[in-house]
Structure formats: structure tokens, C-alpha cells
C-alpha positions as CSV (number, residue, x, y, z in Angstrom):
1,M,43.7,30.5,21.5
2,K,42.1,29.5,24.5
3,R,42.3,29.8,28.0
4,F,43.0,27.7,31.4
5,S,41.5,26.6,34.2
6,A,42.8,27.7,37.6
7,G,45.3,25.9,39.9
8,R,46.6,24.0,36.4
9,R,49.5,25.1,34.5
10,P,48.9,24.9,31.2
11,P,51.3,23.2,28.5
12,V,52.9,25.3,26.5
13,R,54.0,24.7,22.8
14,R,55.2,27.1,19.8
15,S,52.8,27.3,17.0
16,A,52.7,29.6,13.8
17,V,49.5,31.7,14.1
18,W,47.7,34.7,12.0
19,L,48.7,38.0,13.2
20,G,47.2,40.1,9.9
21,F,50.2,38.8,8.3
22,L,50.1,36.7,5.1
23,T,51.3,33.3,5.7
24,V,53.1,31.3,3.0
25,T,52.8,27.7,3.4
26,L,54.9,26.2,0.7
27,G,58.6,25.1,1.2
28,L,60.1,27.5,-1.2
29,T,63.1,29.7,-0.8
30,L,62.8,33.0,-2.5
31,S,65.3,35.8,-3.1
32,A,64.4,39.2,-5.2
33,C,67.4,39.2,-7.4
34,G,67.3,43.1,-8.0
35,G,68.9,45.5,-10.6
36,S,72.1,47.2,-10.1
37,G,70.5,50.4,-9.5
38,D,71.1,52.0,-12.7
39,T,68.7,52.6,-15.4
40,P,67.7,48.8,-16.6
41,P,69.3,48.3,-20.3
42,A,66.9,47.9,-23.3
43,T,67.4,43.6,-22.7
44,S,68.5,42.0,-20.4
45,A,69.8,38.1,-20.5
46,D,69.0,37.2,-16.5
47,T,65.5,36.5,-15.2
48,R,64.7,38.4,-12.2
49,V,61.5,37.6,-9.6
50,T,60.2,39.6,-6.9
51,P,59.5,37.5,-3.5
52,L,56.6,35.7,-2.9
53,P,53.0,37.4,-1.5
54,G,53.7,36.9,2.5
55,A,56.1,34.6,3.9
56,V,55.6,36.5,7.1
57,Q,55.0,34.7,9.9
58,L,54.5,34.9,14.0
59,D,56.1,32.7,16.6
60,W,54.2,32.8,19.7
61,H,53.5,31.0,23.1
62,R,49.6,29.6,22.7
63,Q,48.0,27.9,25.6
64,V,46.4,24.8,25.3
65,P,42.9,25.0,26.4
66,L,41.7,23.1,29.9
67,P,37.9,22.6,29.9
68,F,36.2,24.5,32.4
69,A,35.9,22.3,35.8
70,H,32.6,23.3,37.0
71,R,30.3,22.1,34.2
72,Q,26.4,21.5,35.1
73,P,24.3,20.2,32.6
74,I,21.0,22.6,31.3
75,D,17.8,22.1,32.8
76,P,15.7,20.3,30.3
77,A,13.1,23.1,30.4
78,Q,15.8,26.0,29.4
79,L,16.9,24.3,26.1
80,L,15.3,26.4,23.2
81,P,13.5,24.2,20.6
82,P,15.5,23.2,17.7
83,L,15.4,25.1,14.4
84,A,14.4,24.0,10.8
85,D,17.5,24.1,8.6
86,L,16.4,27.0,6.2
87,A,18.5,27.9,3.3
88,L,20.8,31.1,3.3
89,E,21.2,33.8,1.4
90,T,23.4,37.0,1.1
91,P,22.2,40.3,1.1
92,E,22.4,41.4,-2.3
93,T,23.2,44.4,-3.9
94,L,20.2,45.4,-6.4
95,T,21.0,46.8,-9.0
96,N,20.0,47.8,-12.8
97,A,23.9,49.4,-13.3
98,P,25.8,48.0,-16.1
99,R,28.4,45.4,-16.1
100,R,32.4,46.4,-16.2
101,T,35.3,44.7,-17.8
102,V,38.4,44.8,-16.2
103,R,41.3,42.9,-17.5
104,V,44.3,42.2,-15.1
105,Y,47.5,41.3,-16.7
106,Y,50.4,39.3,-15.0
107,S,53.8,37.8,-15.8
108,D,53.8,34.8,-17.5
109,P,55.0,32.2,-15.0
110,L,58.2,30.6,-15.2
111,P,58.8,27.4,-16.5
112,A,58.1,24.3,-13.9
113,S,61.9,23.5,-14.1
114,S,62.6,27.2,-12.9
115,P,63.8,26.8,-9.1
116,Y,61.7,30.3,-8.3
117,R,58.0,31.3,-8.5
118,D,57.9,34.6,-8.7
119,G,54.0,34.6,-7.5
120,G,52.8,36.9,-10.7
121,S,49.6,34.8,-11.1
122,F,49.0,35.2,-7.1
123,H,49.2,38.5,-6.8
124,A,46.4,39.0,-10.0
125,L,44.5,37.2,-8.2
126,M,45.0,39.2,-4.9
127,L,43.9,42.0,-7.3
128,R,40.9,40.2,-8.5
129,N,39.7,39.6,-5.3
130,L,39.8,43.2,-4.2
131,L,37.9,44.3,-7.5
132,G,35.3,41.9,-5.9
133,Q,34.2,45.0,-3.5
134,Y,32.2,45.5,-7.1
135,A,28.8,43.7,-7.7
136,N,28.8,44.4,-11.1
137,V,32.7,44.0,-12.2
138,D,33.7,41.2,-14.5
139,V,37.1,40.5,-14.1
140,E,39.4,38.4,-16.4
141,L,42.8,37.7,-15.8
142,R,45.8,36.2,-18.1
143,P,49.6,36.7,-18.4
144,I,50.6,39.2,-20.7
145,S,51.9,37.3,-23.5
146,Q,48.3,36.8,-24.1
147,Y,47.2,40.7,-24.6
148,Q,45.9,41.4,-27.8
149,A,45.5,44.8,-29.6
150,G,42.9,46.9,-28.3
151,A,41.9,45.1,-24.9
152,A,43.0,47.8,-22.6
153,L,41.1,50.4,-25.1
154,S,38.0,48.3,-24.4
155,S,38.1,47.9,-20.5
156,R,37.3,50.0,-17.7
157,R,40.7,49.8,-16.7
158,T,43.2,47.5,-17.4
159,F,46.0,46.4,-14.7
160,Y,49.3,45.0,-15.7
161,I,51.8,43.6,-12.5
162,G,55.0,43.0,-13.7
163,T,57.0,40.7,-11.3
164,V,59.4,39.6,-14.0
165,Y,62.3,41.8,-14.4
166,D,62.5,43.0,-18.0
167,E,60.2,40.4,-19.3
168,P,58.9,40.9,-23.1
169,I,56.0,43.3,-23.4
170,P,53.7,42.9,-26.5
171,A,54.2,45.6,-28.5
172,A,50.5,46.0,-28.8
173,F,49.7,46.8,-25.1
174,L,52.6,49.2,-25.0
175,D,50.8,50.7,-27.9
176,D,47.5,51.3,-26.0
177,V,49.1,52.5,-23.4
178,K,50.9,55.2,-25.3
179,A,47.0,55.6,-27.0
180,G,46.1,56.8,-23.7
181,A,44.3,53.1,-22.4
182,P,43.2,53.7,-19.1
183,V,46.6,51.3,-17.4
184,T,47.5,50.6,-14.0
185,W,51.1,49.7,-14.2
186,I,52.5,48.0,-10.8
187,G,56.3,47.0,-10.4
188,Y,59.0,46.3,-13.3
189,N,59.0,46.9,-16.8
190,L,57.7,50.6,-16.8
191,W,61.2,51.4,-18.8
192,E,60.0,49.3,-21.9
193,L,57.6,52.3,-22.6
194,G,60.4,54.2,-23.5
195,S,59.9,57.5,-25.3
196,G,56.2,56.8,-24.2
197,L,56.9,57.8,-20.8
198,E,57.6,61.2,-21.9
199,G,54.5,61.7,-23.0
200,L,53.0,61.0,-19.7
201,G,55.6,63.2,-18.2
202,L,57.3,60.5,-16.7
203,S,61.0,59.2,-16.6
204,Y,62.0,56.2,-14.9
205,R,65.4,56.7,-12.7
206,K,66.2,53.5,-11.2
207,L,65.3,50.5,-9.3
208,H,66.4,50.6,-5.3
209,T,67.3,47.5,-3.8
210,A,67.3,46.5,-0.1
211,L,69.0,43.1,0.7
212,T,71.3,43.2,3.7
213,P,69.5,44.2,7.1
214,E,71.4,47.7,7.2
215,Q,70.3,48.1,3.3
216,I,66.7,47.2,4.2
217,A,66.5,49.3,7.4
218,A,67.8,52.5,5.2
219,T,65.2,52.2,2.3
220,F,62.1,53.0,1.5
221,T,59.6,51.3,4.4
222,T,56.8,53.8,4.6
223,V,54.7,55.2,2.0
224,E,52.6,58.6,3.2
225,Y,49.0,58.3,2.0
226,K,46.0,61.0,2.7
227,N,48.6,62.2,5.8
228,Y,49.0,58.8,7.1
229,A,52.3,56.8,7.1
230,Y,51.7,52.9,5.9
231,H,54.8,50.7,6.2
232,K,56.6,48.1,3.9
233,Y,57.6,45.1,5.9
234,P,61.3,45.0,6.7
235,A,62.5,42.2,4.3
236,P,64.4,42.0,0.8
237,M,63.0,44.4,-1.2
238,E,62.6,46.4,-4.1
239,I,61.2,50.1,-5.3
240,N,61.1,51.6,-8.5
241,E,62.2,55.5,-8.6
242,V,60.9,57.3,-11.3
243,A,60.4,60.9,-11.9
244,A,57.3,62.9,-12.1
245,D,56.4,66.2,-13.6
246,P,54.2,68.1,-11.4
247,A,52.9,70.3,-14.4
248,R,51.2,66.9,-16.2
249,T,50.8,64.4,-13.1
250,R,49.8,63.9,-9.5
251,T,51.7,62.5,-7.3
252,L,48.9,60.6,-5.0
253,A,51.5,59.0,-2.2
254,L,55.3,59.2,-1.8
255,A,57.8,56.3,-0.2
256,R,60.2,57.5,2.7
257,D,63.0,56.0,3.2
258,A,65.1,56.4,6.7
259,A,67.1,59.5,5.5
260,G,63.8,61.0,4.9
261,D,64.3,61.2,1.5
262,R,60.6,60.7,-0.5
263,I,60.0,59.4,-4.1
264,P,56.5,58.7,-5.8
265,Y,55.3,55.6,-4.9
266,L,51.7,56.2,-6.8
267,V,51.2,58.5,-9.3
268,Q,48.5,59.6,-12.1
269,S,49.1,61.2,-15.2
270,G,45.8,61.2,-17.0
271,N,44.4,57.7,-17.3
272,F,47.6,56.1,-16.6
273,Y,48.5,55.2,-13.3
274,Y,51.9,54.2,-11.8
275,V,52.5,51.8,-8.4
276,A,56.4,51.6,-7.7
277,D,56.6,48.5,-6.0
278,N,54.5,45.2,-5.9
279,P,51.8,46.1,-3.0
280,F,50.8,42.6,-2.7
281,Q,54.2,41.3,-0.8
282,Y,54.5,40.8,2.8
283,I,51.5,42.6,4.2
284,T,50.2,43.6,7.0
285,P,47.3,45.5,8.7
286,T,48.9,48.5,8.2
287,D,50.7,48.2,5.3
288,R,51.0,50.0,1.9
289,Y,48.8,47.3,0.5
290,L,45.9,49.6,1.9
291,V,47.0,51.9,-0.2
292,M,46.2,50.0,-3.4
293,A,43.1,48.5,-1.9
294,D,42.0,52.0,-1.2
295,S,42.9,53.6,-4.7
296,L,41.1,51.1,-6.9
297,G,38.1,53.4,-6.4
298,T,40.0,56.2,-7.9
299,M,41.4,54.5,-11.0
300,L,37.7,52.9,-11.4
301,G,36.2,56.5,-11.5
302,D,34.2,55.4,-8.6
303,T,32.7,58.5,-6.9
304,S,30.2,56.8,-4.5
305,A,32.7,56.9,-1.6
306,A,31.2,60.2,-0.5
307,T,28.4,57.9,0.8
308,C,30.5,55.7,3.2
309,R,30.6,55.5,6.8
310,K,33.3,54.1,9.2
311,R,31.7,50.5,10.2
312,A,33.3,48.6,12.6
313,I,32.6,44.5,13.5
314,L,33.2,42.8,16.7
315,R,33.3,39.0,16.8
316,L,33.6,37.1,20.0
317,E,35.7,34.0,19.2
318,D,36.1,30.6,19.9
319,I,33.0,30.0,21.7
320,S,33.3,26.3,22.9
321,P,31.0,24.1,25.0
322,A,33.9,23.1,27.0
323,D,34.4,27.1,28.0
324,N,33.9,28.7,31.3
325,P,30.4,31.0,31.1
326,E,32.6,34.0,32.8
327,G,34.5,35.2,29.9
328,L,31.6,35.1,27.8
329,R,28.9,36.5,30.3
330,T,31.5,39.5,30.9
331,M,31.8,40.4,27.4
332,L,28.3,40.4,27.0
333,D,27.5,42.7,30.0
334,V,29.7,45.2,28.1
335,I,27.9,44.9,25.0
336,Q,24.8,45.2,26.4
337,E,25.9,47.9,28.2
338,L,27.1,50.0,24.9
339,R,24.0,48.5,22.8
340,I,26.6,47.6,20.0
341,P,25.7,44.9,17.2
342,F,28.5,42.0,17.3
343,A,29.0,38.4,16.2
344,L,30.1,35.5,17.8
345,T,32.1,32.0,16.1
346,V,30.7,29.3,17.8
347,I,32.1,25.5,17.8
348,P,29.8,22.9,17.3
349,E,31.4,19.9,19.4
350,A,34.7,20.2,21.5
351,Y,37.3,17.4,22.1
352,Y,40.2,17.9,24.7
353,Q,42.5,15.3,25.1
354,G,40.3,13.0,22.9
355,V,37.0,13.3,25.0
356,K,33.8,15.0,24.3
357,Y,32.5,18.1,25.5
358,D,28.7,18.5,24.8
359,W,27.0,22.2,24.8
360,K,24.1,20.1,27.0
361,A,26.7,19.3,29.6
362,N,27.5,23.0,30.0
363,G,24.3,24.9,31.2
364,G,25.9,28.1,32.2
365,E,27.8,28.8,28.9
366,L,24.9,27.4,26.9
367,L,22.5,29.9,28.5
368,Q,24.8,32.8,27.6
369,L,25.0,31.6,23.8
370,Y,21.3,32.0,24.1
371,R,21.9,35.3,25.7
372,A,24.4,36.8,23.0
373,A,21.8,35.8,20.3
374,A,18.7,37.3,22.1
375,L,21.0,40.6,22.0
376,G,21.2,40.1,18.4
377,G,24.7,39.0,17.9
378,A,25.2,37.2,14.5
379,V,25.9,33.4,15.4
380,I,28.8,32.2,12.8
381,Q,29.7,28.4,12.7
382,H,33.2,27.7,13.1
383,G,34.0,24.3,12.2
384,Y,32.9,21.0,13.1
385,T,35.2,20.1,16.3
386,H,37.8,23.1,15.5
387,N,40.6,19.6,15.7
388,Y,41.2,16.8,13.8
389,H,39.0,14.6,15.5
390,G,38.0,11.6,13.4
391,L,40.8,12.6,10.9
392,K,44.3,12.3,12.1
393,T,45.9,11.3,15.2
394,P,46.5,12.9,17.6
395,E,43.7,14.7,16.9
396,G,44.7,18.0,18.9
397,D,42.0,19.9,21.1
398,S,39.1,21.9,20.3
399,G,40.4,25.6,19.0
400,D,43.6,24.9,19.3
401,A,44.5,22.4,16.2
402,W,43.1,22.9,12.6
403,E,40.8,21.4,11.1
404,F,40.8,21.7,7.3
405,W,44.3,21.8,6.9
406,D,47.2,19.5,8.0
407,K,49.0,21.7,9.5
408,E,52.2,19.8,11.3
409,A,52.7,18.5,7.4
410,E,51.8,21.6,5.6
411,R,49.9,20.0,3.1
412,P,45.7,18.4,3.0
413,L,44.6,15.9,5.4
414,A,44.1,12.7,3.5
415,A,41.0,11.7,5.2
416,L,39.3,15.0,4.3
417,T,37.7,14.7,1.2
418,P,35.2,17.4,-0.4
419,E,32.4,15.2,0.7
420,V,33.8,14.5,4.1
421,A,33.9,18.1,4.8
422,E,30.7,19.0,3.7
423,R,29.7,16.4,6.0
424,R,31.2,17.9,8.7
425,V,30.2,21.7,8.3
426,R,26.4,19.9,7.8
427,T,26.7,18.0,10.9
428,G,28.1,21.0,12.9
429,R,24.8,23.2,11.8
430,Q,22.5,20.4,12.9
431,I,24.3,20.5,16.5
432,L,23.4,24.2,16.7
433,L,20.0,23.9,15.0
434,G,19.0,21.4,17.3
435,L,20.3,23.7,20.3
436,G,17.7,26.1,19.2
437,V,21.0,28.7,17.5
438,R,20.9,29.5,14.1
439,P,24.5,30.0,12.1
440,Q,24.0,32.3,9.5
441,S,27.4,32.6,8.2
442,W,30.9,30.7,8.2
443,T,34.5,31.2,9.7
444,T,37.1,28.6,8.5
445,P,39.4,27.2,12.2
446,H,42.8,29.5,12.1
447,Y,41.3,30.8,8.7
448,E,43.1,27.9,6.8
449,A,41.9,24.9,4.7
450,D,42.8,23.1,1.5
451,T,41.8,25.5,-0.9
452,T,39.7,22.9,-2.8
453,L,37.8,23.0,0.2
454,Y,36.3,26.7,0.2
455,P,34.0,26.0,-2.5
456,V,32.5,23.5,-0.3
457,F,32.0,25.8,2.5
458,N,30.1,27.9,0.2
459,R,27.8,25.0,-0.5
460,V,26.5,25.7,3.2
461,Y,27.7,28.7,3.8
462,P,27.5,31.6,1.1
463,S,29.6,34.1,3.3
464,A,32.5,34.1,5.8
465,L,34.2,36.3,8.0
466,E,37.5,35.5,7.5
467,R,40.9,35.8,6.1
468,R,41.4,33.2,3.3
469,M,44.3,30.8,1.7
470,Y,44.4,31.0,-2.2
471,Q,46.8,28.6,-4.6
472,V,48.1,29.6,-8.0
473,D,50.8,28.4,-9.9
474,G,52.6,26.2,-7.1
475,V,52.0,29.5,-5.0
476,R,49.6,28.9,-1.8
477,A,49.5,32.0,0.3
478,G,46.8,34.0,2.7
479,Q,45.0,37.3,1.7
480,F,42.7,39.6,4.1
481,F,40.5,42.3,2.8
482,P,39.7,46.0,4.2
483,Y,35.8,45.6,2.6
484,P,33.4,42.8,1.6
485,V,34.2,41.1,-1.7
486,R,33.2,38.7,-3.4
487,D,36.3,36.0,-3.9
488,A,37.1,34.2,-6.8
489,Y,35.7,31.1,-5.0
490,G,32.2,33.0,-5.2
491,T,32.3,33.9,-1.2
492,L,31.0,37.1,-0.3
493,V,33.9,37.5,2.4
494,L,33.1,39.9,5.5
495,P,36.7,41.9,6.3
496,E,38.7,41.3,9.3
497,N,41.7,43.3,9.0
498,L,42.7,44.3,12.7
499,G,43.5,40.9,14.1
500,N,43.1,40.2,17.5
501,I,44.6,40.7,20.9
502,Q,47.3,38.0,21.6
503,E,50.7,38.5,23.3
504,G,53.0,40.8,20.9
505,Y,49.7,42.3,19.6
506,L,47.6,44.2,22.2
507,A,45.0,46.5,22.3
508,D,47.5,49.5,20.8
509,A,48.3,47.4,17.8
510,V,44.9,46.8,17.1
511,L,44.0,50.3,17.0
512,E,47.0,51.4,15.1
513,A,45.4,49.5,12.9
514,A,42.0,51.0,13.2
515,E,43.7,54.2,12.8
516,A,45.3,52.8,9.4
517,N,42.1,52.0,8.0
518,R,40.1,54.7,9.1
519,N,42.0,56.8,6.3
520,L,40.4,54.8,3.1
521,A,37.5,56.3,1.6
522,C,35.0,53.2,2.5
523,P,37.1,52.2,5.8
524,Y,36.1,49.4,8.0
525,A,37.4,48.3,11.5
526,S,36.8,44.3,12.3
527,L,38.8,42.6,15.0
528,F,37.9,39.2,17.3
529,V,38.4,39.0,21.0
530,H,38.5,35.3,22.8
531,P,36.4,35.7,25.9
532,Y,39.1,33.8,27.9
533,L,41.2,37.0,28.4
534,V,38.3,38.5,30.3
535,E,38.3,35.7,32.7
536,S,39.1,36.5,36.6
537,D,41.8,33.3,36.3
538,Y,43.8,34.2,33.1
539,T,47.1,35.9,34.0
540,G,48.4,36.2,30.6
541,P,50.3,39.1,29.0
542,D,47.1,39.8,26.9
543,R,44.9,39.4,29.5
544,L,41.9,42.2,29.5
545,S,39.7,43.3,32.4
546,K,36.3,44.6,31.5
547,A,37.3,47.8,31.9
548,D,40.2,47.5,29.2
549,F,37.2,45.6,26.8
550,R,35.0,48.2,27.3
551,K,37.8,50.8,26.2
552,L,38.6,49.0,23.6
553,I,35.4,49.2,22.3
554,T,34.8,52.7,22.8
555,D,38.1,53.6,21.5
556,I,37.2,52.4,18.3
557,Q,33.9,54.3,18.3
558,A,36.4,57.4,19.0
559,K,37.9,57.1,15.6
560,G,34.2,57.4,14.4
561,Y,33.4,53.9,13.7
562,T,30.1,52.4,14.3
563,F,29.9,48.9,15.1
564,V,27.1,47.1,12.8
565,N,26.0,43.1,12.3
566,P,28.3,41.9,9.5
567,L,25.4,40.0,8.0
568,N,24.0,43.0,6.6
569,L,26.9,44.2,4.6
570,T,26.6,44.3,1.4
571,L,29.0,44.9,-1.7
572,R,29.5,48.1,-3.8
573,V,28.3,49.2,-7.1
574,L,30.7,50.8,-10.0
575,P,28.8,53.8,-11.9
């Protein structure tokens, strides 16, 4: 994710990276065991499970960074005085609004002896995180077998995520749905409502299953919502078809197949909503996941979206003491010219081939860091070393290797206890404060850590600008957010939902993701860019000229977005 120096051919390796996709990091092989396509029977002897969330991963050629060859120490007279370590606080949403309870029920986890993991509890956690956009909403998560009569009738809304085909659903839940409780039903098992479907103006038709490449290409891979065509990732998939009486229901989104045939995707019948598939699987920056994320406000009766404005976040990534100052200087020239707020992630201490690179030894880059802070840039700590220094060998190079997750082995680092992790975070923070730079938030290197460490980061930084990893019931995967949320770890997570310019995902793809998000009620367009892309000696296919970088920003502005300081973002309040 870094640049290389002129005159030296960079080594190349293949590596898995985030490109707006969820990456499953478990060695599990799952397939969707779909239905026959006919209306399902009242009982079934087999158990069918949906795929894990995510499982979408790209390989690309990443250039291992080479340190800037012409570093010069900074003049001591140019150093800023050290800063005191003050407690950090996030902007709080001040409200006297009453607390609201939302309940999320999911398919009971399969027995540990099962070779499958249906991911239901993980999908419920993803939904819980999205509901974290509201400061006054309390979310309860439970398997559907634990449903108690009347619970849905006493909630602001109740969600059921059906990921196990034809699982037993408590009669009390079905009765409360029929009684008009505010319920959103996602995925399988709608047919268990029986005659209650007729009362909702719905009837169950069939389960569409696509497993082969030919079937996948022909099936319902597009979701039309608010005049935009969202995508389903082309993987083994299923979708339920229902018929909706237009006199008694509203179809808010349609699924379209390759032949142009359409079926209801999101349907409302009074207090009841139905989502025809599981929108938490295989999510991407232009995915129908955004339809679900946006519709939550409507389902919860939130009318405040009319006051929302389109906001954009620009983040300059992997600012390191080993860098050529040309890249950061060029980007800051554009930012200063356009007068936009921005953020930058800073690596406190860098290592290349085991050699330490100190900020004071690279005066040109440190002065550009000072300039960024003087321009109002929100400084965000990006790990301690952004490599395995002191944790394992080989330790890798800063900006290229992970730090809080053993990526090569896909497991936690044995040497990285919570105490060691916190010490690394605080050591990096002290380095930056000692330089006269105040980091105010956190971004995990490569967005990936042992999930037990996120609460540790939260002790130092109550906010983070990133995507995150979560783990439930043997499922480990990631999630991005299209708006600020307080997640299951208690962190205020600031959105990054457009990805970054890299080989295979260039400016047009970033702008298309901005367009997909522009359609939402409270839209954000948050991206990050590496300064090495604009360096004169960089010749990769993702290279940007200064004019290209300026155009990327102004094209986002032309879509109606206003760039903001991410540290000023707050949660919403549900009336």
C-alpha cells in the first residue's frame, strides 16, 4: 500500500486486501443448500444454511515500500514543542429523547458438531451495528427459540433474520406478527406465517436458487431502489419470491434478473416489512446491503432524514517517517487550494528490512505533517509500527505488514496480549505527542485485528475511522458502515465506505460508490488515498497526477457532497 523509490525495481508479492468487500478469515467452506424452487412444505427433514457473510476477497500486486533515499534531519529549531496527553472525548449527541428498544432475533446456531456455520448470529450483530447509528436505541439480540410472547408488541421494531431453512419458529412470534406487531422479516421461513400472509397482502411463491456460474449469471443480481441499481455479488445465492397485493402493500425495492424480470425485494404491509434475501452476505460498496442500511430509518419511523446533508470524508493514508515528502506536499497543495477539511493516518515509527526510521530524521516529511495539522487536518494514529516489529519474525515492513493480526497464519499473534497491544497504542501516541502532533482518533492497520483487541483500542481512542472485524459463533468477518455508528465494541466508528484507489479499483469505481451512497437518506462518501500515488517517480496503473487528485475531489463535490472533518460527526437520535 506504499510507494517505491526511483531507480530501484520494487519486489512484488500477492496479498489479500480490502476493497470494500468483507473478508472471511476462517478456513470454512460453505455452500448454500437451496430449496427446489417450489413452495416449501410445512415441515422439512433437512437443514439448509445460507453462506457466511462476506467471503469476497481480492488478490492484487502490492509494492513493498522502499524508504525515501534523500532524508535529511529536521532542524531542531523547527520542531514543535511536545504536547500534553489529554483525555479524548467524542462529540456526544445531546438528547433528552427517550430510550427505544429494538429486538433482533436470528436462527438458532447449528450444533458444534455441524460442518456448517449459518452465520445467523453474525448477521444479527451486523444489524445491531447498523442500528448503532442512533444514540438512544438499545438493541437486544437473541436466537428465535428464546422469543417470549408479546416481546415484538412492546418493541419499537423487531427483526427476524432467517438463515436456517424451515427452522421451527415459536408460535408466539407468529401470533404477534399476525396481531400487527412492528416486525421486519429477513430471508427464509416466511411461509411459516401460513394464512397470516394473506392478511398482510402477501403470498409466498418460490425460492430461487443459483449455484452454477450459468445460474448465477441469469439470476436476480440487481436490486432497484430509489432509481439506482444496486448489486448482489455474483456468488452462489438464493432469493425468495413473494407476490404483493399493490392495493395493500408498498414495494420499496425490486430485484431484477438478467432477463429483466422483476420480483419484490423489499415490501411493506402496514407495520410489517419483508426483505427477500439476506442483505448481509457478500457485501460491496454498491451492494443491496445499502438498501437495508438506508431502510432502517423508515422501518423505525425516523422522520429526521429530511434535515440530512451529503457529507464526504477524505483521508490521506499511511503517512510514514520513511516517506518521500513529495506525495504529501502535492496532496496538501490541492487540499489547501480547495479549502476542504480532511484527515490523515500517521504511523508513529517505521521499520524497513529491520531498520528503524524516525520522524526527526526525515525533516521534509515531518514539516509536511506539521503543515497538514496547521491546515486543520484531523490526525489519526495508524498503529504503532504498522508491522510485526517486536511481535514475530519476519517482521515485515511498515505500511505493508499487519500489526494486530497474524495475517500469514490467519490467527491472533501469540505475543500480542491485551496489555502488549495497549502498550503499543500508547507508545505510538506518545511518539506523536512528543513531536507536537496530537492524534485524535484511530485506524487499525489494514483494518484487521484480533477481535478481543478492539476494546483495548477503545481505552485510548473512543472513535475510529475504519472498517472492522467481528467474530460470533465461529464466524469471523468484517463490516463497513455507510454512516457513523456506535458498534458492538462501544466505539464510535466513523464511516469509510468508498474504498481507495488501487490497481483494479480506480477513480471511476470510487465515484460509482459515491453515487450509490448519494441515494441514501443521510449519505456519506468516505475514501482514502495514498500520497505515493502522486509522486513523480511512481508509475503504477493506479498513479494519479495532481490534476487527477483534484478532479477526484471536485467530482465528489459535484455529486452534492460537502467535505467535513470526521471528528465532528455524531450519532442520530430516533424520535
